[in-house]
VOTORVO-980852 format. One record per atom (N, C-alpha, C): chain; atom name; x, y, z. Coordinates in steps of 0.02 Angstrom, whole numbers, padded with zeros to 5 digits. Last residue first. Layout:
N
   kette   atom       c1       c2       c3
       A     CA        X        Y        Z
...
***
This chain:
298
   kette   atom       c1       c2       c3
       A      N    01586    00868    00201
       A     CA    01659    00873    00202
       A      C    01682    00929    00247
       A      N    01451    00790    00287
       A     CA    01478    00845    00248
       A      C    01554    00847    00255
       A      N    01415    00614    00271
       A     CA    01432    00674    00310
       A      C    01462    00727    00267
       A      N    01285    00553    00163
       A     CA    01356    00554    00182
       A      C    01369    00616    00223
       A      N    01129    00495    00218
       A     CA    01169    00546    00185
       A      C    01241    00543    00209
       A      N    01069    00397    00290
       A     CA    01049    00402    00220
       A      C    01093    00452    00182
       A      N    01158    00292    00402
       A     CA    01139    00360    00383
       A      C    01123    00362    00308
       A      N    01085    00134    00446
       A     CA    01139    00175    00419
       A      C    01114    00244    00400
       A      N    00996    00105    00602
       A     CA    01001    00104    00530
       A      C    01058    00148    00505
       A      N    00972    00110    00736
       A     CA    01032    00075    00715
       A      C    01042    00072    00640
       A      N    00801    00123    00708
       A     CA    00854    00123    00758
       A      C    00913    00081    00735
       A      N    00765    00188    00543
       A     CA    00757    00138    00596
       A      C    00814    00141    00646
       A      N    00798    00272    00443
       A     CA    00754    00299    00495
       A      C    00744    00250    00553
       A      N    00867    00201    00350
       A     CA    00906    00248    00391
       A      C    00864    00277    00448
       A      N    00768    00136    00282
       A     CA    00807    00097    00331
       A      C    00847    00143    00376
       A      N    00726    00240    00200
       A     CA    00681    00216    00252
       A      C    00719    00176    00304
       A      N    00840    00251    00115
       A     CA    00820    00306    00159
       A      C    00776    00281    00216
       A      N    00836    00127    00053
       A     CA    00895    00145    00091
       A      C    00879    00203    00139
       A      N    00714    00138   -00013
       A     CA    00720    00090    00042
       A      C    00782    00103    00084
       A      N    00747    00237   -00108
       A     CA    00695    00248   -00058
       A      C    00702    00201    00001
       A      N    00845    00178   -00186
       A     CA    00860    00240   -00149
       A      C    00809    00251   -00093
       A      N    00773    00069   -00236
       A     CA    00832    00057   -00195
       A      C    00851    00120   -00155
       A      N    00666    00133   -00306
       A     CA    00654    00086   -00251
       A      C    00715    00079   -00207
       A      N    00731    00209   -00403
       A     CA    00684    00241   -00356
       A      C    00675    00197   -00295
       A      N    00798    00108   -00472
       A     CA    00836    00158   -00434
       A      C    00792    00193   -00383
       A      N    00690    00036   -00528
       A     CA    00737    00002   -00484
       A      C    00777    00053   -00442
       A      N    00628    00130   -00612
       A     CA    00594    00107   -00551
       A      C    00643    00075   -00502
       A      N    00742    00257   -00667
       A     CA    00710    00191   -00674
       A      C    00679    00172   -00608
       A      N    00715    00431   -00684
       A     CA    00744    00375   -00647
       A      C    00706    00311   -00662
       A      N    00645    00531   -00742
       A     CA    00700    00503   -00781
       A      C    00732    00443   -00747
       A      N    00556    00577   -00647
       A     CA    00530    00533   -00700
       A      C    00585    00503   -00743
       A      N    00572    00665   -00547
       A     CA    00606    00600   -00539
       A      C    00590    00552   -00597
       A      N    00498    00776   -00578
       A     CA    00567    00788   -00557
       A      C    00607    00723   -00553
       A      N    00371    00728   -00598
       A     CA    00412    00740   -00657
       A      C    00485    00752   -00639
       A      N    00332    00594   -00483
       A     CA    00335    00664   -00503
       A      C    00384    00675   -00560
       A      N    00246    00442   -00519
       A     CA    00309    00475   -00499
       A      C    00309    00547   -00525
       A      N    00112    00368   -00456
       A     CA    00128    00418   -00508
       A      C    00191    00456   -00486
       A      N    00177    00266   -00341
       A     CA    00127    00264   -00395
       A      C    00148    00313   -00450
       A      N    00260    00160   -00231
       A     CA    00268    00218   -00276
       A      C    00215    00212   -00329
       A      N    00289    00103   -00067
       A     CA    00245    00102   -00126
       A      C    00258    00166   -00165
       A      N    00377    00008    00053
       A     CA    00378    00061    00003
       A      C    00326    00050   -00051
       A      N    00330   -00027    00209
       A     CA    00331   -00058    00143
       A      C    00324   -00003    00090
       A      N    00389   -00047    00353
       A     CA    00379    00012    00312
       A      C    00386   -00011    00240
       A      N    00320   -00183    00445
       A     CA    00364   -00157    00393
       A      C    00341   -00091    00364
       A      N    00280   -00173    00621
       A     CA    00287   -00209    00558
       A      C    00333   -00174    00509
       A      N    00243   -00117    00739
       A     CA    00311   -00142    00734
       A      C    00322   -00184    00672
       A      N    00145    00006    00815
       A     CA    00158   -00031    00753
       A      C    00231   -00052    00751
       A      N    00123    00083    00928
       A     CA    00124    00011    00935
       A      C    00136   -00028    00872
       A      N    00138    00218    00927
       A     CA    00070    00192    00928
       A      C    00066    00117    00929
       A      N    00272    00236    00911
       A     CA    00244    00251    00976
       A      C    00172    00227    00983
       A      N    00280    00201    00774
       A     CA    00314    00161    00825
       A      C    00283    00173    00894
       A      N    00204    00302    00713
       A     CA    00186    00232    00705
       A      C    00216    00189    00761
       A      N    00277    00415    00751
       A     CA    00207    00408    00772
       A      C    00184    00335    00767
       A      N    00401    00389    00688
       A     CA    00397    00396    00761
       A      C    00327    00386    00786
       A      N    00360    00392    00554
       A     CA    00388    00330    00582
       A      C    00385    00332    00658
       A      N    00319    00527    00545
       A     CA    00271    00472    00533
       A      C    00296    00408    00565
       A      N    00439    00593    00570
       A     CA    00383    00603    00614
       A      C    00330    00548    00607
       A      N    00518    00552    00461
       A     CA    00538    00534    00529
       A      C    00481    00542    00579
       A      N    00434    00609    00356
       A     CA    00442    00537    00365
       A      C    00468    00518    00434
       A      N    00340    00725    00321
       A     CA    00385    00718    00378
       A      C    00392    00643    00394
       A      N    00330    00751    00147
       A     CA    00305    00717    00206
       A      C    00360    00712    00259
       A      N    00382    00804    00031
       A     CA    00359    00851    00082
       A      C    00334    00817    00146
       A      N    00527    00713   -00028
       A     CA    00463    00748   -00037
       A      C    00446    00791    00023
       A      N    00633    00633   -00008
       A     CA    00644    00691   -00051
       A      C    00581    00731   -00063
       A      N    00600    00521    00061
       A     CA    00647    00566    00093
       A      C    00660    00629    00053
       A      N    00577    00418   -00080
       A     CA    00565    00429   -00008
       A      C    00620    00471    00022
       A      N    00548    00493   -00234
       A     CA    00595    00454   -00195
       A      C    00584    00470   -00121
       A      N    00369    00518   -00251
       A     CA    00439    00534   -00264
       A      C    00484    00486   -00225
       A      N    00204    00549   -00320
       A     CA    00251    00516   -00276
       A      C    00323    00536   -00295
       A      N    00105    00702   -00340
       A     CA    00139    00641   -00363
       A      C    00186    00612   -00310
       A      N   -00018    00789   -00329
       A     CA    00021    00762   -00273
       A      C    00058    00698   -00294
       A      N   -00094    00815   -00436
       A     CA   -00056    00872   -00410
       A      C   -00008    00850   -00355
       A      N   -00156    00692   -00460
       A     CA   -00106    00716   -00507
       A      C   -00066    00775   -00481
       A      N   -00243    00675   -00342
       A     CA   -00191    00628   -00362
       A      C   -00137    00662   -00404
       A      N   -00336    00773   -00315
       A     CA   -00312    00732   -00260
       A      C   -00254    00685   -00279
       A      N   -00341    00928   -00348
       A     CA   -00332    00868   -00390
       A      C   -00296    00817   -00346
       A      N   -00329    01027   -00257
       A     CA   -00392    00990   -00256
       A      C   -00392    00931   -00304
       A      N   -00210    01092   -00286
       A     CA   -00210    01039   -00234
       A      C   -00274    01000   -00231
       A      N   -00196    01109   -00464
       A     CA   -00225    01131   -00401
       A      C   -00221    01075   -00350
       A      N   -00098    01164   -00608
       A     CA   -00140    01119   -00569
       A      C   -00162    01149   -00503
       A      N    00077    01219   -00626
       A     CA    00006    01212   -00643
       A      C   -00032    01165   -00597
       A      N    00228    01128   -00601
       A     CA    00193    01186   -00628
       A      C    00120    01169   -00639
       A      N    00263    01017   -00520
       A     CA    00309    01073   -00529
       A      C    00274    01136   -00553
       A      N    00159    00947   -00395
       A     CA    00172    00958   -00466
       A      C    00215    01021   -00475
       A      N    00247    00892   -00249
       A     CA    00192    00928   -00281
       A      C    00211    00938   -00354
       A      N    00272    00732   -00171
       A     CA    00295    00798   -00191
       A      C    00235    00839   -00213
       A      N    00277    00606   -00047
       A     CA    00238    00645   -00095
       A      C    00273    00712   -00108
       A      N    00319    00436   -00009
       A     CA    00330    00508   -00001
       A      C    00295    00543   -00059
       A      N    00245    00293    00067
       A     CA    00263    00332    00008
       A      C    00273    00404    00026
       A      N    00214    00146    00123
       A     CA    00256    00202    00145
       A      C    00279    00238    00082
       A      N    00084    00065    00165
       A     CA    00111    00088    00102
       A      C    00149    00151    00121
       A      N    00086   -00063    00293
       A     CA    00089    00006    00269
       A      C    00103    00008    00194
       A      N   -00003   -00157    00419
       A     CA    00040   -00153    00361
       A      C    00039   -00080    00336
       A      N   -00077   -00141    00530
       A     CA   -00041   -00205    00525
       A      C    00004   -00207    00463
       A      N   -00144   -00022    00642
       A     CA   -00107   -00035    00580
       A      C   -00068   -00101    00583
       A      N   -00204    00023    00753
       A     CA   -00243   -00023    00713
       A      C   -00204   -00047    00651
       A      N   -00121    00117    00812
       A     CA   -00142    00059    00852
       A      C   -00180    00006    00813
       A      N   -00107    00214    00702
       A     CA   -00054    00167    00721
       A      C   -00077    00108    00762
       A      N   -00203    00310    00675
       A     CA   -00213    00242    00649
       A      C   -00162    00191    00672
       A      N   -00164    00430    00738
       A     CA   -00232    00405    00746
       A      C   -00238    00331    00729
       A      N   -00032    00446    00695
       A     CA   -00047    00441    00767
       A      C   -00115    00410    00779
       A      N   -00053    00459    00558
       A     CA   -00016    00401    00584
       A      C   -00029    00391    00658
       A      N   -00119    00582    00555
       A     CA   -00154    00522    00532
       A      C   -00120    00459    00558
       A      N   -00017    00666    00602
       A     CA   -00079    00660    00639
       A      C   -00116    00596    00620
       A      N    00073    00645    00497
       A     CA    00092    00627    00565
       A      C    00031    00620    00609
       A      N    00005    00694    00383
       A     CA    00021    00623    00389
       A      C    00042    00601    00459
       A      N   -00131    00798    00389
       A     CA   -00062    00794    00411
       A      C   -00045    00720    00420
       A      N   -00238    00792    00245
       A     CA   -00224    00776    00315
       A      C   -00150    00779    00328
       A      N   -00280    00805    00113
       A     CA   -00266    00865    00152
       A      C   -00261    00852    00227
       A      N   -00281    00694    00040
       A     CA   -00346    00716    00066
       A      C   -00338    00772    00117
       A      N   -00149    00678    00018
       A     CA   -00190    00691   -00041
       A      C   -00262    00708   -00022
       A      N   -00109    00640    00144
       A     CA   -00093    00708    00122
       A      C   -00135    00726    00061
       A      N   -00152    00507    00139
       A     CA   -00185    00553    00186
       A      C   -00170    00626    00167
       A      N   -00069    00449    00045
       A     CA   -00139    00461    00027
       A      C   -00174    00506    00076
       A      N    00057    00430    00104
       A     CA    00047    00483    00055
       A      C   -00025    00500    00042
       A      N    00048    00324    00192
       A     CA    00073    00387    00217
       A      C    00059    00445    00170
       A      N   -00073    00212    00223
       A     CA   -00038    00242    00167
       A      C   -00017    00312    00187
       A      N   -00095    00073    00323
       A     CA   -00087    00146    00324
       A      C   -00045    00169    00266
       A      N   -00212   -00040    00332
       A     CA   -00151   -00031    00293
       A      C   -00142    00045    00286
       A      N   -00292   -00098    00480
       A     CA   -00275   -00043    00435
       A      C   -00211   -00056    00397
       A      N   -00415   -00226    00510
       A     CA   -00366   -00178    00535
       A      C   -00350   -00128    00479
       A      N   -00517   -00347    00553
       A     CA   -00517   -00289    00508
       A      C   -00473   -00236    00540
       A      N   -00505   -00438    00652
       A     CA   -00488   -00461    00585
       A      C   -00499   -00407    00532
       A      N   -00554   -00389    00767
       A     CA   -00481   -00390    00761
       A      C   -00459   -00413    00692
       A      N   -00698   -00288    00740
       A     CA   -00666   -00354    00738
       A      C   -00591   -00346    00733
       A      N   -00794   -00181    00713
       A     CA   -00779   -00208    00779
       A      C   -00749   -00277    00781
       A      N   -00861   -00099    00625
       A     CA   -00858   -00171    00611
       A      C   -00840   -00208    00675
       A      N   -00840    00024    00689
       A     CA   -00908    00001    00676
       A      C   -00910   -00073    00662
       A      N   -00702    00036    00689
       A     CA   -00736    00028    00753
       A      C   -00808    00004    00744
       A      N   -00680    00051    00550
       A     CA   -00648   -00004    00587
       A      C   -00686   -00017    00653
       A      N   -00750    00171    00527
       A     CA   -00770    00108    00493
       A      C   -00743    00048    00532
       A      N   -00677    00262    00605
       A     CA   -00748    00252    00617
       A      C   -00773    00187    00587
       A      N   -00554    00255    00540
       A     CA   -00560    00232    00609
       A      C   -00633    00219    00627
       A      N   -00589    00315    00420
       A     CA   -00567    00245    00420
       A      C   -00573    00216    00491
       A      N   -00619    00443    00464
       A     CA   -00672    00403    00434
       A      C   -00653    00329    00435
       A      N   -00491    00482    00508
       A     CA   -00547    00481    00555
       A      C   -00605    00438    00529
       A      N   -00419    00475    00388
       A     CA   -00401    00430    00443
       A      C   -00457    00426    00495
       A      N   -00535    00483    00250
       A     CA   -00486    00512    00295
       A      C   -00470    00461    00350
       A      N   -00556    00384    00104
       A     CA   -00576    00400    00171
       A      C   -00518    00434    00208
       A      N   -00493    00387   -00022
       A     CA   -00566    00382   -00018
       A      C   -00591    00405    00050
       A      N   -00362    00363   -00038
       A     CA   -00387    00428   -00063
       A      C   -00463    00428   -00065
       A      N   -00369    00247    00040
       A     CA   -00354    00242   -00031
       A      C   -00376    00305   -00068
       A      N   -00318    00173    00175
       A     CA   -00344    00239    00159
       A      C   -00322    00254    00087
       A      N   -00351   -00004    00173
       A     CA   -00309    00053    00157
       A      C   -00349    00118    00153
       A      N   -00370   -00132    00287
       A     CA   -00406   -00084    00246
       A      C   -00363   -00022    00236
       A      N   -00325   -00289    00297
       A     CA   -00294   -00224    00310
       A      C   -00324   -00173    00262
       A      N   -00390   -00432    00373
       A     CA   -00397   -00384    00318
       A      C   -00367   -00317    00339
       A      N   -00318   -00581    00422
       A     CA   -00333   -00512    00443
       A      C   -00335   -00468    00381
       A      N   -00377   -00748    00422
       A     CA   -00343   -00694    00387
       A      C   -00365   -00627    00417
       A      N   -00443   -00867    00451
       A     CA   -00384   -00849    00489
       A      C   -00343   -00795    00457
       A      N   -00561   -00891    00389
       A     CA   -00500   -00915    00355
       A      C   -00436   -00902    00395
       A      N   -00651   -00830    00472
       A     CA   -00658   -00902    00462
       A      C   -00596   -00932    00429
       A      N   -00610   -00698    00455
       A     CA   -00599   -00730    00520
       A      C   -00603   -00806    00513
       A      N   -00656   -00675    00325
       A     CA   -00584   -00674    00339
       A      C   -00569   -00710    00405
       A      N   -00794   -00676    00344
       A     CA   -00763   -00727    00301
       A      C   -00688   -00732    00314
       A      N   -00804   -00564    00425
       A     CA   -00826   -00629    00450
       A      C   -00796   -00685    00410
       A      N   -00759   -00467    00334
       A     CA   -00720   -00482    00394
       A      C   -00740   -00548    00425
       A      N   -00860   -00462    00239
       A     CA   -00792   -00483    00219
       A      C   -00751   -00503    00280
       A      N   -00961   -00411    00320
       A     CA   -00968   -00478    00291
       A      C   -00899   -00505    00270
       A      N   -00907   -00285    00347
       A     CA   -00923   -00331    00402
       A      C   -00929   -00402    00378
       A      N   -00899   -00230    00222
       A     CA   -00837   -00247    00256
       A      C   -00849   -00293    00315
       A      N   -01035   -00213    00200
       A     CA   -00997   -00255    00154
       A      C   -00931   -00276    00187
       A      N   -01073   -00124    00302
       A     CA   -01101   -00192    00300
       A      C   -01061   -00239    00255
       A      N   -00984   -00010    00265
       A     CA   -00980   -00045    00329
       A      C   -01011   -00115    00327
       A      N   -01014    00047    00141
       A     CA   -00956    00002    00146
       A      C   -00955   -00037    00212
       A      N   -01129    00125    00158
       A     CA   -01129    00070    00110
       A      C   -01072    00021    00123
       A      N   -01096    00221    00253
       A     CA   -01152    00176    00266
       A      C   -01154    00116    00219
       A      N   -00998    00292    00186
       A     CA   -00980    00253    00245
       A      C   -01034    00202    00260
       A      N   -01080    00352    00086
       A     CA   -01024    00308    00068
       A      C   -01005    00263    00127
       A      N   -01170    00428    00162
       A     CA   -01195    00377    00116
       A      C   -01140    00327    00100
       A      N   -01086    00515    00229
       A     CA   -01127    00468    00267
       A      C   -01152    00412    00223
       A      N   -01022    00587    00119
       A     CA   -00986    00545    00166
       A      C   -01029    00494    00202
       A      N   -01042    00596   -00051
       A     CA   -01074    00610    00013
       A      C   -01050    00562    00066
       A      N   -00878    00602   -00130
       A     CA   -00945    00574   -00123
       A      C   -00975    00594   -00057
       A      N   -00749    00640   -00154
       A     CA   -00798    00694   -00144
       A      C   -00870    00668   -00140
       A      N   -00682    00520   -00170
       A     CA   -00657    00568   -00121
       A      C   -00708    00623   -00105
       A      N   -00704    00423   -00260
       A     CA   -00756    00431   -00208
       A      C   -00737    00484   -00157
       A      N   -00595    00413   -00338
       A     CA   -00657    00431   -00372
       A      C   -00715    00442   -00323
       A      N   -00498    00359   -00259
       A     CA   -00503    00432   -00262
       A      C   -00565    00456   -00298
       A      N   -00595    00218   -00197
       A     CA   -00537    00249   -00228
       A      C   -00545    00324   -00226
       A      N   -00639    00081   -00091
       A     CA   -00657    00128   -00143
       A      C   -00592    00157   -00171
       A      N   -00586   -00014   -00008
       A     CA   -00659   -00011   -00013
       A      C   -00682    00034   -00070
       A      N   -00451   -00129   -00021
       A     CA   -00477   -00061   -00027
       A      C   -00552   -00064   -00036
       A      N   -00336   -00231    00076
       A     CA   -00395   -00220    00035
       A      C   -00411   -00146    00029
       A      N   -00212   -00350    00111
       A     CA   -00229   -00279    00104
       A      C   -00288   -00272    00057
       A      N   -00212   -00483    00215
       A     CA   -00231   -00464    00147
       A      C   -00250   -00390    00148
       A      N   -00114   -00596    00309
       A     CA   -00138   -00527    00299
       A      C   -00155   -00515    00226
       A      N   -00052   -00713    00324
       A     CA   -00116   -00707    00360
       A      C   -00144   -00637    00354
       A      N    00032   -00814    00199
       A     CA    00020   -00752    00236
       A      C   -00045   -00757    00275
       A      N    00058   -00912    00105
       A     CA    00096   -00912    00167
       A      C    00088   -00849    00208
       A      N   -00021   -00927   -00001
       A     CA    00041   -00890   -00013
       A      C    00085   -00886    00050
       A      N   -00128   -00986    00059
       A     CA   -00087   -01027    00014
       A      C   -00022   -00993   -00005
       A      N   -00182   -00876    00125
       A     CA   -00150   -00928    00164
       A      C   -00106   -00973    00121
       A      N   -00230   -00809    00012
       A     CA   -00184   -00776    00057
       A      C   -00146   -00827    00098
       A      N   -00323   -00896   -00036
       A     CA   -00260   -00889   -00074
       A      C   -00208   -00853   -00032
       A      N   -00432   -00881    00047
       A     CA   -00391   -00942    00054
       A      C   -00325   -00937    00017
       A      N   -00467   -00746   -00005
       A     CA   -00447   -00759    00065
       A      C   -00408   -00824    00073
       A      N   -00514   -00732   -00132
       A     CA   -00443   -00723   -00122
       A      C   -00420   -00738   -00051
       A      N   -00649   -00744   -00123
       A     CA   -00613   -00798   -00158
       A      C   -00538   -00792   -00148
       A      N   -00683   -00624   -00062
       A     CA   -00687   -00686   -00023
       A      C   -00648   -00742   -00056
       A      N   -00669   -00536   -00171
       A     CA   -00626   -00529   -00112
       A      C   -00625   -00595   -00073
       A      N   -00776   -00581   -00248
       A     CA   -00707   -00588   -00273
       A      C   -00657   -00582   -00216
       A      N   -00881   -00543   -00169
       A     CA   -00870   -00615   -00181
       A      C   -00800   -00627   -00207
       A      N   -00866   -00406   -00180
       A     CA   -00860   -00437   -00114
       A      C   -00847   -00512   -00122
       A      N   -00895   -00391   -00313
       A     CA   -00826   -00381   -00292
       A      C   -00814   -00408   -00222
       A      N   -01031   -00412   -00314
       A     CA   -00990   -00461   -00347
       A      C   -00916   -00453   -00329
       A      N   -01084   -00297   -00254
       A     CA   -01080   -00359   -00214
       A      C   -01036   -00412   -00247
       A      N   -01045   -00141   -00269
       A     CA   -01038   -00200   -00311
       A      C   -01029   -00264   -00269
       A      N   -01047   -00029   -00187
       A     CA   -01099   -00035   -00239
       A      C   -01096   -00099   -00279
       A      N   -00949    00006   -00099
       A     CA   -01005   -00033   -00074
       A      C   -01059   -00046   -00124
       A      N   -00850    00069   -00171
       A     CA   -00889    00109   -00124
       A      C   -00951    00073   -00098
       A      N   -00792   -00038   -00240
       A     CA   -00829    00014   -00276
       A      C   -00877    00051   -00230
       A      N   -00708   -00121   -00175
       A     CA   -00779   -00137   -00169
       A      C   -00823   -00085   -00203
       A      N   -00580   -00078   -00283
       A     CA   -00599   -00118   -00226
       A      C   -00672   -00139   -00227
       A      N   -00524   -00003   -00384
       A     CA   -00585    00022   -00353
       A      C   -00610   -00020   -00294
       A      N   -00411   -00058   -00448
       A     CA   -00405    00008   -00417
       A      C   -00466    00029   -00376
       A      N   -00360   -00169   -00317
       A     CA   -00342   -00113   -00360
       A      C   -00382   -00115   -00425
       A      N   -00390   -00281   -00236
       A     CA   -00440   -00228   -00246
       A      C   -00421   -00171   -00291
       A      N   -00265   -00343   -00124
       A     CA   -00324   -00355   -00166
       A      C   -00362   -00289   -00176
       A      N   -00106   -00409   -00087
       A     CA   -00146   -00349   -00098
       A      C   -00204   -00363   -00145
       A      N   -00034   -00509    00036
       A     CA   -00070   -00508   -00028
       A      C   -00112   -00445   -00032
       A      N    00128   -00505    00105
       A     CA    00059   -00482    00109
       A      C    00028   -00488    00039
       A      N    00265   -00584    00195
       A     CA    00228   -00565    00135
       A      C    00156   -00545    00151
       A      N    00436   -00609    00244
       A     CA    00367   -00594    00260
       A      C    00331   -00573    00197
       A      N    00553   -00733    00194
       A     CA    00524   -00668    00182
       A      C    00452   -00663    00207
       A      N    00648   -00835    00181
       A     CA    00626   -00814    00248
       A      C    00592   -00747    00247
       A      N    00676   -00884    00059
       A     CA    00712   -00823    00079
       A      C    00694   -00800    00149
       A      N    00591   -00990    00052
       A     CA    00663   -01003    00048
       A      C    00705   -00943    00069
       A      N    00469   -00925    00053
       A     CA    00489   -00966    00110
       A      C    00564   -00977    00111
       A      N    00473   -00869   -00074
       A     CA    00473   -00825   -00016
       A      C    00492   -00863    00047
       A      N    00471   -00985   -00154
       A     CA    00527   -00937   -00160
       A      C    00531   -00892   -00098
       A      N    00351   -01043   -00114
       A     CA    00413   -01079   -00105
       A      C    00473   -01032   -00109
       A      N    00257   -00947   -00153
       A     CA    00267   -00962   -00082
       A      C    00334   -00996   -00071
       A      N    00264   -00958   -00292
       A     CA    00285   -00896   -00260
       A      C    00300   -00908   -00186
       A      N    00215   -01089   -00308
       A     CA    00281   -01071   -00334
       A      C    00307   -01008   -00299
       A      N    00088   -01078   -00252
       A     CA    00136   -01124   -00222
       A      C    00207   -01107   -00244
       A      N    00029   -00988   -00341
       A     CA    00037   -00969   -00271
       A      C    00089   -01013   -00237
       A      N    00028   -01069   -00455
       A     CA    00068   -01008   -00455
       A      C    00080   -00985   -00383
       A      N   -00063   -01167   -00413
       A     CA    00005   -01186   -00432
       A      C    00052   -01126   -00430
       A      N   -00182   -01094   -00393
       A     CA   -00148   -01127   -00336
       A      C   -00076   -01145   -00352
       A      N   -00234   -00946   -00446
       A     CA   -00199   -01005   -00474
       A      C   -00159   -01037   -00417
       A      N   -00276   -00830   -00397
       A     CA   -00322   -00886   -00389
       A      C   -00293   -00951   -00418
       A      N   -00186   -00735   -00432
       A     CA   -00181   -00760   -00363
       A      C   -00231   -00817   -00350
       A      N   -00108   -00699   -00563
       A     CA   -00169   -00738   -00551
       A      C   -00164   -00771   -00482
       A      N   -00049   -00530   -00548
       A     CA   -00038   -00601   -00559
       A      C   -00102   -00638   -00541
       A      N   -00086   -00399   -00527
       A     CA   -00029   -00411   -00572
       A      C   -00011   -00485   -00579
       A      N   -00182   -00387   -00433
       A     CA   -00199   -00362   -00499
       A      C   -00144   -00377   -00550
       A      N   -00125   -00427   -00314
       A     CA   -00162   -00478   -00353
       A      C   -00182   -00453   -00422
       A      N    00034   -00386   -00266
       A     CA   -00029   -00358   -00288
       A      C   -00065   -00407   -00335
       A      N    00123   -00426   -00127
       A     CA    00106   -00452   -00193
       A      C    00037   -00426   -00214
       A      N    00254   -00362   -00035
       A     CA    00182   -00360   -00045
       A      C    00167   -00377   -00118
       A      N    00379   -00422    00071
       A     CA    00359   -00410    00002
       A      C    00283   -00412   -00002
       A      N    00501   -00383    00195
       A     CA    00432   -00400    00177
       A      C    00419   -00382    00104
       A      N    00631   -00347    00213
       A     CA    00605   -00398    00257
       A      C    00535   -00422    00238
       A      N    00775   -00308    00110
       A     CA    00708   -00297    00137
       A      C    00684   -00358    00175
       A      N    00885   -00276    00015
       A     CA    00891   -00283    00088
       A      C    00824   -00264    00120
       A      N    00854   -00373   -00134
       A     CA    00859   -00311   -00096
       A      C    00864   -00325   -00022
       A      N    00828   -00487   -00201
       A     CA    00897   -00466   -00201
       A      C    00909   -00401   -00162
       A      N    00695   -00501   -00201
       A     CA    00732   -00545   -00156
       A      C    00806   -00528   -00154
       A      N    00661   -00409   -00302
       A     CA    00644   -00396   -00232
       A      C    00684   -00438   -00183
       A      N    00709   -00470   -00423
       A     CA    00733   -00405   -00399
       A      C    00722   -00397   -00324
       A      N    00642   -00593   -00425
       A     CA    00715   -00590   -00435
       A      C    00743   -00525   -00407
       A      N    00510   -00550   -00415
       A     CA    00541   -00584   -00358
       A      C    00617   -00585   -00364
       A      N    00498   -00493   -00546
       A     CA    00488   -00453   -00485
       A      C    00522   -00485   -00425
       A      N    00531   -00601   -00633
       A     CA    00570   -00540   -00632
       A      C    00561   -00499   -00568
       A      N    00435   -00710   -00567
       A     CA    00504   -00714   -00593
       A      C    00540   -00647   -00586
       A      N    00308   -00692   -00522
       A     CA    00344   -00750   -00497
       A      C    00417   -00753   -00520
       A      N    00262   -00576   -00590
       A     CA    00270   -00576   -00517
       A      C    00317   -00631   -00494
       A      N    00350   -00518   -00732
       A     CA    00302   -00564   -00703
       A      C    00315   -00567   -00628
       A      N    00370   -00367   -00829
       A     CA    00390   -00413   -00777
       A      C    00332   -00461   -00761
       A      N    00429   -00275   -00964
       A     CA    00373   -00313   -00936
       A      C    00400   -00365   -00888
       A      N    00468   -00115   -01031
       A     CA    00490   -00172   -00990
       A      C    00428   -00208   -00964
       A      N    00432    00003   -01088
       A     CA    00450   -00051   -01132
       A      C    00474   -00113   -01096
       A      N    00386    00108   -01016
       A     CA    00458    00098   -01015
       A      C    00481    00042   -01061
       A      N    00269    00220   -01075
       A     CA    00282    00148   -01068
       A      C    00357    00137   -01069
       A      N    00236    00367   -00978
       A     CA    00259    00333   -01039
       A      C    00270    00260   -01023
       A      N    00095    00447   -00902
       A     CA    00156    00408   -00900
       A      C    00173    00381   -00969
       A      N   -00020    00518   -00927
       A     CA    00022    00539   -00871
       A      C    00090    00505   -00870
       A      N   -00100    00465   -01024
       A     CA   -00087    00536   -01027
       A      C   -00040    00561   -00973
       A      N   -00145    00330   -00921
       A     CA   -00154    00364   -00985
       A      C   -00142    00440   -00980
       A      N   -00026    00242   -00833
       A     CA   -00079    00292   -00825
       A      C   -00086    00333   -00889
       A      N   -00004    00075   -00865
       A     CA    00022    00141   -00882
       A      C   -00035    00191   -00875
       A      N    00031   -00079   -00819
       A     CA   -00018   -00027   -00802
       A      C    00015    00041   -00812
       A      N    00127   -00177   -00840
       A     CA    00083   -00158   -00895
       A      C    00031   -00107   -00880
       A      N    00222   -00202   -00749
       A     CA    00169   -00252   -00753
       A      C    00116   -00233   -00805
       A      N    00296   -00089   -00759
       A     CA    00327   -00151   -00784
       A      C    00276   -00207   -00788
       A      N    00210   -00001   -00694
       A     CA    00222    00007   -00767
       A      C    00251   -00057   -00796
       A      N    00218   -00045   -00562
       A     CA    00156   -00055   -00599
       A      C    00165   -00045   -00674
       A      N    00313   -00059   -00463
       A     CA    00332   -00076   -00532
       A      C    00270   -00085   -00576
       A      N    00256   -00034   -00343
       A     CA    00310    00011   -00364
       A      C    00327    00001   -00438
       A      N    00177   -00142   -00317
       A     CA    00147   -00088   -00355
       A      C    00199   -00036   -00376
       A      N    00243   -00228   -00234
       A     CA    00252   -00238   -00306
       A      C    00221   -00183   -00348
       A      N    00321   -00150   -00099
       A     CA    00258   -00170   -00130
       A      C    00268   -00174   -00205
       A      N    00445   -00195    00013
       A     CA    00432   -00171   -00055
       A      C    00363   -00195   -00076
       A      N    00502   -00149    00180
       A     CA    00471   -00191    00130
       A      C    00465   -00157    00062
       A      N    00582   -00159    00339
       A     CA    00575   -00125    00275
       A      C    00545   -00174    00224
       A      N    00529   -00147    00514
       A     CA    00568   -00175    00459
       A      C    00554   -00135    00395
       A      N    00538   -00109    00691
       A     CA    00510   -00103    00624
       A      C    00558   -00133    00572
***
């Protein structure tokens, strides 16, 4: 396994501030410059580029980003669909948008595109109806992806449980529709992350490796997002060593790509850069031969 960074860790720097939940840090980054400057200076093996934060349909920009990643020998993934993806199968125009990004994935030098079919806004939707809507749309997307030589990595996006995601993958029945496993989002749907990792590992081609805490005061676990904020990896409630073990034993040998979304109030004073560097150091400590994340006791 290897270590990665998803550009979504810096969503505030790209101008996405969750209303009423986050403050604006006053910093603005561009994918092709400030983000890559930071990410390429880290001890990582893969970078995930979120299309919501740059114009991935701009061939010139894709060529510029590809050149920098090629020069660093960096693996990469294009992320598509934030925040609603295919809107639970209700928006054919979004399927067309997904298809337009398939050749751009190759132009960026990748063969993997992370996608989402819905969001937490669909967590309580009638299950059979939701699954029935997304399967045909994903089947069409997968046929287009196969023609481009791209593998779609469908994320558990606080919309589907791991069992539901597996059902969708098996219904489509193509090696070009696999899984982007999000370690934190399964907990937000009340699943054991280790169990979910065990179920999805054989289908996983990329990850969002995030740790989760709980809100310090107030709220309810039924609030699938705000009660379960993210945190520095290794400092939350997820059994990260257990998740990594399950992924490895299930055949996944790609990158543990860090993702951070709504940071918990206990860590809100930390800059994104510190959250990322501390988290990736911890994740690397979980790999065979990795350095210890903690100094020995005196």
